[in-house]
PyMOL Python script that loads the backbone (N, CA, C, O; Angstrom):
from pymol import cmd

cmd.read_pdbstr("""\
ATOM      1  N   MET A   1      13.134   4.932   2.102  1.00  0.00           N
ATOM      2  CA  MET A   1      12.859   3.807   2.885  1.00  0.00           C
ATOM      3  C   MET A   1      13.133   3.966   4.228  1.00  0.00           C
ATOM      4  O   MET A   1      14.230   4.446   4.515  1.00  0.00           O
ATOM      5  N   ASP A   2      12.255   3.618   5.244  1.00  0.00           N
ATOM      6  CA  ASP A   2      12.577   3.674   6.611  1.00  0.00           C
ATOM      7  C   ASP A   2      13.162   2.350   7.016  1.00  0.00           C
ATOM      8  O   ASP A   2      12.403   1.386   7.115  1.00  0.00           O
ATOM      9  N   ARG A   3      14.395   2.226   7.247  1.00  0.00           N
ATOM     10  CA  ARG A   3      15.205   1.020   7.582  1.00  0.00           C
ATOM     11  C   ARG A   3      14.786   0.475   9.143  1.00  0.00           C
ATOM     12  O   ARG A   3      15.074  -0.636   9.587  1.00  0.00           O
ATOM     13  N   HIS A   4      14.073   1.486   9.823  1.00  0.00           N
ATOM     14  CA  HIS A   4      13.798   1.022  11.094  1.00  0.00           C
ATOM     15  C   HIS A   4      12.242   0.359  11.239  1.00  0.00           C
ATOM     16  O   HIS A   4      11.802  -0.225  12.229  1.00  0.00           O
ATOM     17  N   TYR A   5      11.610   0.598  10.086  1.00  0.00           N
ATOM     18  CA  TYR A   5      10.154  -0.191   9.894  1.00  0.00           C
ATOM     19  C   TYR A   5      10.389  -1.588  10.120  1.00  0.00           C
ATOM     20  O   TYR A   5      11.393  -2.105   9.629  1.00  0.00           O
ATOM     21  N   PRO A   6       9.499  -2.329  10.875  1.00  0.00           N
ATOM     22  CA  PRO A   6       9.488  -3.777  11.172  1.00  0.00           C
ATOM     23  C   PRO A   6       9.506  -4.541   9.694  1.00  0.00           C
ATOM     24  O   PRO A   6      10.175  -5.571   9.606  1.00  0.00           O
ATOM     25  N   LEU A   7       8.871  -4.113   8.674  1.00  0.00           N
ATOM     26  CA  LEU A   7       9.052  -4.866   7.506  1.00  0.00           C
ATOM     27  C   LEU A   7       9.808  -4.601   6.437  1.00  0.00           C
ATOM     28  O   LEU A   7       9.508  -4.914   5.285  1.00  0.00           O
ATOM     29  N   ALA A   8      11.029  -3.889   6.856  1.00  0.00           N
ATOM     30  CA  ALA A   8      12.047  -3.356   6.136  1.00  0.00           C
ATOM     31  C   ALA A   8      12.824  -4.527   5.515  1.00  0.00           C
ATOM     32  O   ALA A   8      13.343  -5.342   6.278  1.00  0.00           O
ATOM     33  N   GLY A   9      12.925  -4.650   4.368  1.00  0.00           N
ATOM     34  CA  GLY A   9      13.777  -5.674   3.693  1.00  0.00           C
ATOM     35  C   GLY A   9      12.890  -6.876   3.258  1.00  0.00           C
ATOM     36  O   GLY A   9      13.345  -7.706   2.470  1.00  0.00           O
ATOM     37  N   GLN A  10      11.790  -6.968   3.696  1.00  0.00           N
ATOM     38  CA  GLN A  10      10.815  -8.217   3.447  1.00  0.00           C
ATOM     39  C   GLN A  10      10.056  -7.885   2.087  1.00  0.00           C
ATOM     40  O   GLN A  10       9.649  -6.764   1.785  1.00  0.00           O
ATOM     41  N   ARG A  11       9.946  -8.890   1.414  1.00  0.00           N
ATOM     42  CA  ARG A  11       9.040  -9.024   0.016  1.00  0.00           C
ATOM     43  C   ARG A  11       7.878  -8.903   0.469  1.00  0.00           C
ATOM     44  O   ARG A  11       7.463  -9.449   1.491  1.00  0.00           O
ATOM     45  N   LEU A  12       7.166  -8.070  -0.366  1.00  0.00           N
ATOM     46  CA  LEU A  12       5.589  -7.746  -0.077  1.00  0.00           C
ATOM     47  C   LEU A  12       4.768  -8.217  -1.414  1.00  0.00           C
ATOM     48  O   LEU A  12       3.560  -8.011  -1.530  1.00  0.00           O
ATOM     49  N   GLY A  13       5.338  -8.687  -2.130  1.00  0.00           N
ATOM     50  CA  GLY A  13       4.548  -9.264  -3.389  1.00  0.00           C
ATOM     51  C   GLY A  13       3.617 -10.093  -2.969  1.00  0.00           C
ATOM     52  O   GLY A  13       3.958 -11.017  -2.231  1.00  0.00           O
ATOM     53  N   GLY A  14       2.202  -9.932  -3.365  1.00  0.00           N
ATOM     54  CA  GLY A  14       1.069 -10.680  -3.220  1.00  0.00           C
ATOM     55  C   GLY A  14       0.528 -10.659  -1.981  1.00  0.00           C
ATOM     56  O   GLY A  14      -0.535 -11.260  -1.829  1.00  0.00           O
ATOM     57  N   ALA A  15       1.151  -9.954  -0.813  1.00  0.00           N
ATOM     58  CA  ALA A  15       0.770  -9.765   0.416  1.00  0.00           C
ATOM     59  C   ALA A  15      -0.437  -8.578   0.460  1.00  0.00           C
ATOM     60  O   ALA A  15      -0.568  -7.744  -0.436  1.00  0.00           O
ATOM     61  N   VAL A  16      -1.177  -8.640   1.498  1.00  0.00           N
ATOM     62  CA  VAL A  16      -2.320  -7.576   1.754  1.00  0.00           C
ATOM     63  C   VAL A  16      -1.588  -6.745   2.929  1.00  0.00           C
ATOM     64  O   VAL A  16      -1.350  -7.182   4.055  1.00  0.00           O
ATOM     65  N   LEU A  17      -1.299  -5.542   2.471  1.00  0.00           N
ATOM     66  CA  LEU A  17      -0.896  -4.594   3.719  1.00  0.00           C
ATOM     67  C   LEU A  17      -1.950  -3.728   4.447  1.00  0.00           C
ATOM     68  O   LEU A  17      -2.716  -3.071   3.743  1.00  0.00           O
ATOM     69  N   VAL A  18      -2.047  -3.672   5.653  1.00  0.00           N
ATOM     70  CA  VAL A  18      -2.962  -3.008   6.400  1.00  0.00           C
ATOM     71  C   VAL A  18      -2.179  -1.988   7.167  1.00  0.00           C
ATOM     72  O   VAL A  18      -1.506  -2.400   8.112  1.00  0.00           O
ATOM     73  N   LEU A  19      -2.178  -0.728   6.888  1.00  0.00           N
ATOM     74  CA  LEU A  19      -1.638   0.385   7.153  1.00  0.00           C
ATOM     75  C   LEU A  19      -2.401   1.527   7.729  1.00  0.00           C
ATOM     76  O   LEU A  19      -3.522   1.744   7.269  1.00  0.00           O
ATOM     77  N   PRO A  20      -1.875   2.374   8.791  1.00  0.00           N
ATOM     78  CA  PRO A  20      -2.939   3.571   9.026  1.00  0.00           C
ATOM     79  C   PRO A  20      -3.104   4.648   7.928  1.00  0.00           C
ATOM     80  O   PRO A  20      -4.158   5.210   7.631  1.00  0.00           O
ATOM     81  N   SER A  21      -1.806   4.854   7.338  1.00  0.00           N
ATOM     82  CA  SER A  21      -1.986   5.799   6.186  1.00  0.00           C
ATOM     83  C   SER A  21      -0.558   5.695   5.485  1.00  0.00           C
ATOM     84  O   SER A  21       0.280   4.894   5.898  1.00  0.00           O
ATOM     85  N   GLY A  22      -0.336   6.491   4.473  1.00  0.00           N
ATOM     86  CA  GLY A  22       0.792   6.572   3.527  1.00  0.00           C
ATOM     87  C   GLY A  22       1.705   7.607   4.503  1.00  0.00           C
ATOM     88  O   GLY A  22       1.369   8.187   5.535  1.00  0.00           O
ATOM     89  N   ARG A  23       2.770   7.611   3.902  1.00  0.00           N
ATOM     90  CA  ARG A  23       3.804   8.548   4.424  1.00  0.00           C
ATOM     91  C   ARG A  23       4.817   9.079   3.473  1.00  0.00           C
ATOM     92  O   ARG A  23       5.477   8.326   2.757  1.00  0.00           O
ATOM     93  N   GLY A  24       4.953  10.504   3.461  1.00  0.00           N
ATOM     94  CA  GLY A  24       5.799  10.894   2.593  1.00  0.00           C
ATOM     95  C   GLY A  24       5.284  11.766   1.306  1.00  0.00           C
ATOM     96  O   GLY A  24       4.232  12.398   1.398  1.00  0.00           O
ATOM     97  N   SER A  25       5.981  11.779   0.226  1.00  0.00           N
ATOM     98  CA  SER A  25       5.442  12.740  -0.760  1.00  0.00           C
ATOM     99  C   SER A  25       4.893  11.856  -1.812  1.00  0.00           C
ATOM    100  O   SER A  25       4.701  10.664  -1.572  1.00  0.00           O
ATOM    101  N   CYS A  26       4.637  12.365  -2.938  1.00  0.00           N
ATOM    102  CA  CYS A  26       3.973  11.735  -4.020  1.00  0.00           C
ATOM    103  C   CYS A  26       4.966  10.761  -4.856  1.00  0.00           C
ATOM    104  O   CYS A  26       4.537  10.284  -5.906  1.00  0.00           O
ATOM    105  N   SER A  27       6.205  10.471  -4.447  1.00  0.00           N
ATOM    106  CA  SER A  27       7.057   9.605  -4.982  1.00  0.00           C
ATOM    107  C   SER A  27       6.550   8.230  -4.548  1.00  0.00           C
ATOM    108  O   SER A  27       6.850   7.264  -5.250  1.00  0.00           O
ATOM    109  N   GLY A  28       5.795   8.056  -3.433  1.00  0.00           N
ATOM    110  CA  GLY A  28       5.291   6.727  -3.055  1.00  0.00           C
ATOM    111  C   GLY A  28       4.333   6.035  -4.229  1.00  0.00           C
ATOM    112  O   GLY A  28       4.417   4.819  -4.405  1.00  0.00           O
ATOM    113  N   SER A  29       3.535   6.738  -4.927  1.00  0.00           N
ATOM    114  CA  SER A  29       2.843   6.306  -5.899  1.00  0.00           C
ATOM    115  C   SER A  29       3.659   5.906  -7.129  1.00  0.00           C
ATOM    116  O   SER A  29       3.235   5.082  -7.940  1.00  0.00           O
ATOM    117  N   GLY A  30       4.876   6.533  -7.245  1.00  0.00           N
ATOM    118  CA  GLY A  30       5.832   5.993  -8.281  1.00  0.00           C
ATOM    119  C   GLY A  30       6.434   4.857  -8.043  1.00  0.00           C
ATOM    120  O   GLY A  30       6.707   4.058  -8.939  1.00  0.00           O
ATOM    121  N   VAL A  31       6.727   4.656  -6.675  1.00  0.00           N
ATOM    122  CA  VAL A  31       7.270   3.510  -6.229  1.00  0.00           C
ATOM    123  C   VAL A  31       6.369   2.086  -6.265  1.00  0.00           C
ATOM    124  O   VAL A  31       6.820   0.950  -6.407  1.00  0.00           O
ATOM    125  N   LEU A  32       5.069   2.455  -6.107  1.00  0.00           N
ATOM    126  CA  LEU A  32       4.017   1.429  -6.286  1.00  0.00           C
ATOM    127  C   LEU A  32       3.941   1.255  -7.706  1.00  0.00           C
ATOM    128  O   LEU A  32       3.789   0.089  -8.069  1.00  0.00           O
ATOM    129  N   LEU A  33       4.000   2.009  -8.473  1.00  0.00           N
ATOM    130  CA  LEU A  33       3.915   1.741  -9.886  1.00  0.00           C
ATOM    131  C   LEU A  33       4.850   0.819 -10.519  1.00  0.00           C
ATOM    132  O   LEU A  33       4.553  -0.017 -11.372  1.00  0.00           O
ATOM    133  N   GLU A  34       6.189   1.079  -9.951  1.00  0.00           N
ATOM    134  CA  GLU A  34       7.263   0.162 -10.313  1.00  0.00           C
ATOM    135  C   GLU A  34       7.158  -1.125  -9.767  1.00  0.00           C
ATOM    136  O   GLU A  34       7.594  -2.070 -10.424  1.00  0.00           O
ATOM    137  N   LEU A  35       6.515  -1.358  -8.382  1.00  0.00           N
ATOM    138  CA  LEU A  35       6.308  -2.485  -7.863  1.00  0.00           C
ATOM    139  C   LEU A  35       5.464  -3.331  -8.864  1.00  0.00           C
ATOM    140  O   LEU A  35       5.812  -4.457  -9.219  1.00  0.00           O
ATOM    141  N   ILE A  36       4.330  -2.709  -9.295  1.00  0.00           N
ATOM    142  CA  ILE A  36       3.227  -3.292 -10.064  1.00  0.00           C
ATOM    143  C   ILE A  36       3.903  -3.759 -11.608  1.00  0.00           C
ATOM    144  O   ILE A  36       3.749  -4.875 -12.105  1.00  0.00           O
ATOM    145  N   LEU A  37       4.540  -2.833 -12.114  1.00  0.00           N
ATOM    146  CA  LEU A  37       5.227  -3.239 -13.293  1.00  0.00           C
ATOM    147  C   LEU A  37       6.178  -4.213 -13.391  1.00  0.00           C
ATOM    148  O   LEU A  37       6.477  -4.789 -14.437  1.00  0.00           O
ATOM    149  N   SER A  38       6.692  -4.420 -12.236  1.00  0.00           N
ATOM    150  CA  SER A  38       7.717  -5.593 -11.954  1.00  0.00           C
ATOM    151  C   SER A  38       7.209  -6.818 -11.417  1.00  0.00           C
ATOM    152  O   SER A  38       7.965  -7.763 -11.191  1.00  0.00           O
ATOM    153  N   GLY A  39       5.843  -6.871 -11.173  1.00  0.00           N
ATOM    154  CA  GLY A  39       5.345  -8.067 -10.628  1.00  0.00           C
ATOM    155  C   GLY A  39       5.531  -8.256  -9.254  1.00  0.00           C
ATOM    156  O   GLY A  39       5.300  -9.367  -8.777  1.00  0.00           O
ATOM    157  N   ASN A  40       5.978  -7.183  -8.434  1.00  0.00           N
ATOM    158  CA  ASN A  40       6.145  -7.525  -7.251  1.00  0.00           C
ATOM    159  C   ASN A  40       5.293  -6.720  -6.062  1.00  0.00           C
ATOM    160  O   ASN A  40       5.662  -6.657  -4.889  1.00  0.00           O
ATOM    161  N   ALA A  41       4.151  -6.154  -6.570  1.00  0.00           N
ATOM    162  CA  ALA A  41       3.282  -5.378  -5.801  1.00  0.00           C
ATOM    163  C   ALA A  41       2.384  -6.158  -4.812  1.00  0.00           C
ATOM    164  O   ALA A  41       2.056  -7.323  -5.036  1.00  0.00           O
ATOM    165  N   PRO A  42       2.004  -5.485  -3.725  1.00  0.00           N
ATOM    166  CA  PRO A  42       1.149  -6.116  -2.881  1.00  0.00           C
ATOM    167  C   PRO A  42      -0.223  -6.410  -3.409  1.00  0.00           C
ATOM    168  O   PRO A  42      -0.710  -5.633  -4.230  1.00  0.00           O
ATOM    169  N   ALA A  43      -0.955  -7.573  -2.969  1.00  0.00           N
ATOM    170  CA  ALA A  43      -2.301  -7.711  -3.626  1.00  0.00           C
ATOM    171  C   ALA A  43      -3.139  -6.783  -3.452  1.00  0.00           C
ATOM    172  O   ALA A  43      -3.989  -6.491  -4.293  1.00  0.00           O
ATOM    173  N   ALA A  44      -2.981  -6.128  -2.188  1.00  0.00           N
ATOM    174  CA  ALA A  44      -4.008  -5.050  -1.809  1.00  0.00           C
ATOM    175  C   ALA A  44      -3.401  -4.154  -0.724  1.00  0.00           C
ATOM    176  O   ALA A  44      -2.518  -4.625  -0.008  1.00  0.00           O
ATOM    177  N   LEU A  45      -3.789  -2.978  -0.569  1.00  0.00           N
ATOM    178  CA  LEU A  45      -3.375  -1.955   0.303  1.00  0.00           C
ATOM    179  C   LEU A  45      -4.675  -1.534   1.065  1.00  0.00           C
ATOM    180  O   LEU A  45      -5.637  -1.196   0.376  1.00  0.00           O
ATOM    181  N   VAL A  46      -4.773  -1.525   2.298  1.00  0.00           N
ATOM    182  CA  VAL A  46      -6.061  -1.284   3.294  1.00  0.00           C
ATOM    183  C   VAL A  46      -5.525  -0.339   4.159  1.00  0.00           C
ATOM    184  O   VAL A  46      -4.634  -0.644   4.952  1.00  0.00           O
ATOM    185  N   PHE A  47      -6.063   0.972   4.065  1.00  0.00           N
ATOM    186  CA  PHE A  47      -5.838   2.070   4.931  1.00  0.00           C
ATOM    187  C   PHE A  47      -6.771   2.438   5.915  1.00  0.00           C
ATOM    188  O   PHE A  47      -7.950   2.529   5.573  1.00  0.00           O
ATOM    189  N   SER A  48      -6.436   2.677   7.128  1.00  0.00           N
ATOM    190  CA  SER A  48      -7.541   3.040   8.264  1.00  0.00           C
ATOM    191  C   SER A  48      -7.959   4.553   7.935  1.00  0.00           C
ATOM    192  O   SER A  48      -9.127   4.901   8.104  1.00  0.00           O
ATOM    193  N   GLU A  49      -6.960   5.475   7.449  1.00  0.00           N
ATOM    194  CA  GLU A  49      -7.200   6.776   7.272  1.00  0.00           C
ATOM    195  C   GLU A  49      -7.275   7.218   5.895  1.00  0.00           C
ATOM    196  O   GLU A  49      -6.688   6.482   5.102  1.00  0.00           O
ATOM    197  N   LEU A  50      -7.851   8.237   5.415  1.00  0.00           N
ATOM    198  CA  LEU A  50      -7.980   8.643   4.092  1.00  0.00           C
ATOM    199  C   LEU A  50      -6.547   8.721   3.463  1.00  0.00           C
ATOM    200  O   LEU A  50      -5.604   9.320   3.981  1.00  0.00           O
ATOM    201  N   GLU A  51      -6.507   8.024   2.257  1.00  0.00           N
ATOM    202  CA  GLU A  51      -5.059   8.117   1.641  1.00  0.00           C
ATOM    203  C   GLU A  51      -5.285   8.391   0.317  1.00  0.00           C
ATOM    204  O   GLU A  51      -5.704   7.522  -0.447  1.00  0.00           O
ATOM    205  N   GLU A  52      -4.981   9.837  -0.130  1.00  0.00           N
ATOM    206  CA  GLU A  52      -5.133  10.330  -1.575  1.00  0.00           C
ATOM    207  C   GLU A  52      -4.059   9.971  -2.453  1.00  0.00           C
ATOM    208  O   GLU A  52      -4.325   9.790  -3.641  1.00  0.00           O
ATOM    209  N   ILE A  53      -2.754   9.827  -1.993  1.00  0.00           N
ATOM    210  CA  ILE A  53      -1.719   9.667  -2.850  1.00  0.00           C
ATOM    211  C   ILE A  53      -1.371   8.462  -3.420  1.00  0.00           C
ATOM    212  O   ILE A  53      -1.095   8.319  -4.611  1.00  0.00           O
ATOM    213  N   LEU A  54      -1.383   7.443  -2.439  1.00  0.00           N
ATOM    214  CA  LEU A  54      -1.092   6.080  -3.186  1.00  0.00           C
ATOM    215  C   LEU A  54      -2.310   5.473  -3.657  1.00  0.00           C
ATOM    216  O   LEU A  54      -2.236   4.485  -4.388  1.00  0.00           O
ATOM    217  N   THR A  55      -3.419   5.952  -3.319  1.00  0.00           N
ATOM    218  CA  THR A  55      -4.781   5.285  -4.043  1.00  0.00           C
ATOM    219  C   THR A  55      -4.785   5.975  -5.334  1.00  0.00           C
ATOM    220  O   THR A  55      -5.666   5.735  -6.159  1.00  0.00           O
TER     221      THR A  55
END
""", "prot")
cmd.dss("prot")
cmd.show_as("cartoon", "prot")
cmd.util.cbc("prot")
cmd.orient("prot")
């Protein structure tokens, strides 16, 4: 978690996130799965660059 990111601490459930790309390792897909299973996932993820891990 990057505490300096502008959305740090915000609830993202149901939001559409538009990002340049993902960042980090494959653990990001695990976090996304946990958000989906808990009902707190974003409604959509839109990337401007190819994103192979989160998608």
